[in-house]
C-alpha positions as CSV (number, residue, x, y, z in Angstrom):
1,M,-11.7,-42.9,25.3
2,H,-9.1,-40.2,25.0
3,E,-6.9,-41.9,22.2
4,D,-7.7,-39.0,19.6
5,L,-7.4,-36.3,22.2
6,I,-4.0,-34.6,23.1
7,T,-3.0,-32.9,26.5
8,I,-2.6,-29.1,27.2
9,G,1.1,-29.7,27.2
10,E,1.0,-31.3,23.7
11,L,-1.0,-28.5,22.5
12,A,1.3,-25.9,23.9
13,A,4.3,-27.7,22.2
14,L,2.7,-27.8,18.9
15,T,1.4,-24.2,19.0
16,R,4.2,-22.6,20.9
17,L,1.4,-21.1,23.2
18,S,1.9,-21.5,26.8
19,P,-0.4,-23.5,28.9
20,K,-1.5,-20.2,30.7
21,A,-2.8,-18.6,27.4
22,L,-4.4,-21.9,26.5
23,R,-6.4,-22.0,29.8
24,L,-7.2,-18.3,29.3
25,Y,-8.6,-18.9,25.9
26,G,-10.6,-21.7,27.1
27,D,-11.9,-19.9,29.8
28,R,-13.0,-17.3,27.6
29,G,-14.9,-19.5,25.2
30,L,-12.2,-19.2,22.0
31,L,-10.6,-22.5,22.7
32,P,-12.7,-24.9,24.9
33,P,-11.2,-28.1,25.8
34,A,-12.8,-31.2,24.0
35,D,-12.7,-32.9,27.3
36,V,-12.4,-32.0,31.0
37,D,-11.6,-34.8,33.6
38,P,-14.5,-34.1,36.2
39,R,-11.9,-35.3,38.9
40,T,-8.8,-33.9,38.5
41,G,-9.7,-30.9,35.9
42,F,-7.1,-32.2,33.2
43,R,-7.9,-30.7,30.0
44,R,-7.4,-32.4,26.4
45,Y,-7.9,-31.1,23.1
46,G,-8.8,-32.2,19.5
47,R,-6.1,-32.2,17.1
48,A,-8.4,-30.0,14.8
49,Q,-8.0,-27.2,17.5
50,V,-4.4,-26.8,16.9
51,E,-5.4,-24.9,13.8
52,R,-7.7,-22.7,15.7
53,A,-5.0,-22.1,18.4
54,R,-2.8,-21.0,15.7
55,R,-5.1,-18.7,14.3
56,I,-5.9,-17.2,17.9
57,A,-2.1,-16.7,18.2
58,L,-1.8,-14.9,14.6
59,L,-4.9,-12.4,15.5
60,R,-3.2,-11.9,19.0
61,A,-0.1,-11.0,17.3
62,V,-1.8,-8.2,15.2
63,G,-3.1,-6.9,18.6
64,M,-6.7,-8.0,18.5
65,P,-8.7,-8.2,21.8
66,L,-9.9,-11.7,22.6
67,A,-13.8,-10.5,22.1
68,R,-12.9,-9.5,18.4
69,I,-11.0,-12.7,17.8
70,A,-13.9,-14.7,18.9
71,V,-16.0,-12.8,16.1
72,V,-13.4,-13.3,13.5
73,L,-13.0,-17.0,14.0
74,D,-16.5,-17.9,14.0
75,A,-17.4,-15.8,10.8
76,D,-17.9,-17.6,7.7
77,G,-16.0,-17.7,4.4
78,D,-14.7,-14.2,3.4
79,D,-16.2,-12.4,6.4
80,A,-13.1,-13.4,8.4
81,P,-10.5,-11.4,6.4
82,R,-12.9,-8.4,5.9
83,L,-13.4,-8.4,9.7
84,L,-9.5,-8.3,10.1
85,D,-9.3,-5.8,7.5
86,A,-11.9,-3.5,9.3
87,Y,-10.0,-4.0,12.6
88,W,-6.7,-3.2,11.1
89,R,-8.2,0.1,9.5
90,E,-9.3,1.1,13.1
91,Q,-5.8,0.7,14.2
92,E,-4.5,2.6,11.6
93,R,-6.9,5.5,12.4
94,A,-5.8,5.2,16.2
95,H,-2.3,5.3,15.3
96,T,-2.8,8.6,13.2
97,A,-4.9,9.9,16.1
98,R,-2.0,9.3,18.5
99,R,0.8,10.7,16.3
100,E,-1.4,13.9,16.0
101,A,-1.7,14.0,20.1
102,A,1.9,13.3,20.5
103,G,2.8,16.3,18.2
104,Y,0.5,18.5,20.1
105,A,2.0,17.2,23.4
106,R,5.5,17.7,22.3
107,T,4.6,21.5,21.3
108,V,3.1,22.1,24.9
109,L,6.2,20.3,26.9
110,T,8.5,22.8,24.8
111,G,6.5,25.7,26.2
112,R,5.5,26.9,23.0
113,T,1.7,27.9,22.0
114,P,0.3,25.1,19.9
115,S,-1.6,26.7,16.7
116,M,-3.1,23.7,15.3
117,Y,-6.5,24.7,15.8
118,E,-8.5,27.9,14.9
119,I,-10.7,29.0,18.0
120,A,-13.7,31.3,17.5
121,E,-16.6,32.2,19.8
122,R,-20.3,32.4,19.8
123,E,-23.4,32.8,21.9
124,V,-25.7,29.7,22.4
125,P,-29.2,30.4,23.4
126,E,-31.2,28.6,26.2
127,Q,-32.5,25.2,24.8
128,K,-34.5,22.4,26.1
129,V,-32.8,19.1,25.8
130,L,-33.5,15.4,26.2
131,F,-30.4,13.7,27.6
132,T,-29.1,10.3,28.6
133,R,-25.8,9.9,30.7
134,R,-23.3,7.1,31.4
135,H,-19.9,6.4,32.7
136,V,-17.6,5.3,29.8
137,T,-14.0,4.6,28.9
138,L,-12.5,5.5,25.5
139,A,-13.0,2.3,24.1
140,E,-16.7,2.3,25.1
141,L,-17.2,6.0,23.9
142,P,-18.0,5.4,20.2
143,A,-20.7,2.8,20.9
144,F,-22.5,4.8,23.7
145,L,-22.7,8.0,21.5
146,G,-24.2,5.9,18.7
147,E,-26.7,4.0,21.1
148,A,-27.7,7.1,23.0
149,S,-28.0,9.2,19.8
150,E,-30.6,6.5,18.5
151,Q,-32.5,6.4,21.9
152,L,-33.0,10.2,22.1
153,L,-34.0,10.3,18.2
154,A,-36.3,7.2,18.7
155,H,-38.0,8.7,21.7
156,L,-38.4,12.1,19.8
157,R,-39.8,10.1,17.0
158,S,-42.3,8.3,19.3
159,T,-44.0,11.5,20.4
160,D,-44.1,13.0,16.7
161,A,-41.2,15.6,17.7
162,C,-38.0,16.4,16.2
163,P,-34.6,17.7,17.1
164,S,-34.3,21.7,16.8
165,G,-30.5,21.6,16.5
166,P,-27.6,19.1,16.3
167,L,-26.9,16.3,18.8
168,F,-24.3,17.2,21.2
169,A,-22.4,15.4,24.2
170,I,-21.1,17.0,27.2
171,Y,-18.0,15.6,28.9
172,H,-18.1,15.9,32.5
173,G,-14.9,14.3,33.0
174,V,-12.0,13.1,31.0
175,V,-12.7,10.2,29.0
176,S,-9.4,7.9,28.3
177,E,-8.2,4.4,28.9
178,D,-8.1,5.3,32.6
179,S,-11.0,7.8,33.2
180,D,-14.7,7.2,32.5
181,G,-16.3,10.6,32.2
182,P,-19.2,10.6,32.6
183,V,-20.6,11.5,29.2
184,E,-24.0,13.0,28.6
185,V,-25.5,12.9,25.0
186,C,-28.2,15.7,24.4
187,A,-30.7,16.2,21.6
188,P,-32.2,19.9,21.6
189,T,-36.1,20.1,20.9
190,A,-38.7,22.7,20.8
191,A,-41.5,20.1,21.4
192,T,-43.2,19.2,24.5
193,V,-41.7,15.8,25.7
194,E,-41.6,13.7,28.8
195,P,-38.6,11.8,30.3
196,A,-38.6,8.3,29.9
197,G,-36.5,5.4,31.7
198,P,-32.8,6.4,31.3
199,I,-33.8,9.7,29.0
200,G,-34.2,13.0,31.2
201,V,-35.5,16.4,30.1
202,R,-33.9,19.6,31.0
203,I,-33.0,23.2,30.1
204,E,-29.3,23.9,28.8
205,P,-28.6,27.4,29.8
206,A,-27.6,30.3,27.5
207,H,-23.8,30.8,27.3
208,R,-21.1,32.0,25.4
209,E,-18.4,29.4,24.2
210,A,-15.2,29.1,22.6
211,Y,-15.3,26.5,19.7
212,T,-13.1,25.1,17.0
213,E,-14.4,23.3,13.9
214,L,-13.4,19.8,12.7
215,T,-13.6,18.2,9.3
216,R,-14.0,14.3,8.6
217,S,-10.3,14.1,8.0
218,H,-9.6,14.7,11.6
219,P,-8.1,11.5,13.1
220,G,-10.9,10.6,15.5
221,F,-11.6,9.9,19.2
222,G,-7.9,9.2,20.2
223,A,-6.8,12.7,19.3
224,M,-9.9,14.6,20.7
225,A,-8.3,15.0,24.0
226,T,-5.6,17.4,22.3
227,V,-8.7,19.6,20.8
228,H,-10.2,19.9,24.2
229,D,-7.1,20.9,25.5
230,A,-6.5,23.5,22.7
231,V,-9.8,25.1,23.4
232,V,-9.3,25.5,27.3
233,A,-5.7,26.6,26.8
234,W,-7.1,29.4,24.4
235,L,-9.5,30.5,27.3
236,G,-6.8,30.6,29.8
237,E,-4.5,32.8,27.2
238,H,-7.4,35.3,27.0
239,G,-8.4,35.3,30.7
240,H,-11.5,33.7,30.4
241,A,-13.0,31.3,32.9
242,R,-14.5,28.0,31.9
243,S,-18.2,28.2,33.1
244,A,-19.5,24.6,32.2
245,S,-18.2,21.1,31.0
246,N,-16.7,20.7,27.6
247,R,-18.8,19.5,24.9
248,E,-18.7,18.1,21.2
249,V,-21.4,19.1,18.6
250,Y,-22.1,16.6,16.0
251,Y,-23.7,17.8,12.8
252,P,-26.1,15.6,10.6
253,N,-23.5,15.0,7.9
254,H,-20.8,13.3,10.2
255,L,-21.4,9.8,8.7
256,T,-21.7,11.0,5.1
257,A,-19.5,14.1,4.6
258,A,-16.5,14.3,2.7
259,D,-12.9,14.7,4.2
260,H,-12.8,18.3,3.8
261,E,-16.4,18.9,5.1
262,H,-17.2,20.5,8.6
263,I,-18.9,17.8,10.7
264,A,-18.4,18.5,14.5
265,D,-17.0,21.1,17.1
266,V,-15.4,20.9,20.2
267,A,-16.8,23.7,22.5
268,V,-16.3,25.0,26.0
269,P,-18.6,27.4,27.6
270,F,-17.0,30.3,29.3
271,T,-17.5,33.7,31.2
272,P,-15.8,36.3,29.4
273,R,-12.7,38.3,31.1
274,P,-14.1,41.3,33.0
275,T,-13.2,44.5,30.9
276,A,-11.3,47.3,32.5
């Protein structure tokens, strides 16, 4: 019955993958055994699975997460290399972002004042906003921002309403690999709208805020921590007190703009230093 199958040890020898890794890939659905003995749990594999195991090992060497590997391996034809190329572009952007963050951190560690960002001030009037909120890590953030924005805009469309300004996200805590916010995405509107499910309605108070403008050429989410830190540091240097959570404002052109175009702001509401 098992004459065409090989043991997990044989597969490990053929692929140089450890039995532990092979069991992990099987449990994740990437490389399920062709047969499992119901009494002993002994796993056997088809010889055709040697090539699939080899490809998993190659993609893991690139650093690709197992969930992404499953999508690549199950893709048809030329889609698999295109998915790999897309993943690698993401990694290059992330590396660029980390390099910028390292440069900023180096400046801070030497005790100098970073001058990478130009900070300005503005008054923001009171506005009604639709909002939805979630705890997310850095890896989950881009998807949440997209999903939440579409949810809010769809709710506005369903009531024949429209935004009265750009969407923005309020960061009530740090978002990183270790910290999960939470993050609140807001859509300003002057229309009469009601809450629905995870979408709430509230008044965002008027405030003064410090901000810096970002162009499309900015490296991305991985380096945003440096921008937030720079705006908060500017407040401290000028004796101002932060009065509300940091936020990012996203302008409608953020997906279509050229590299030099202004697409977003990082802003921090503050109470001005008392004058003498």
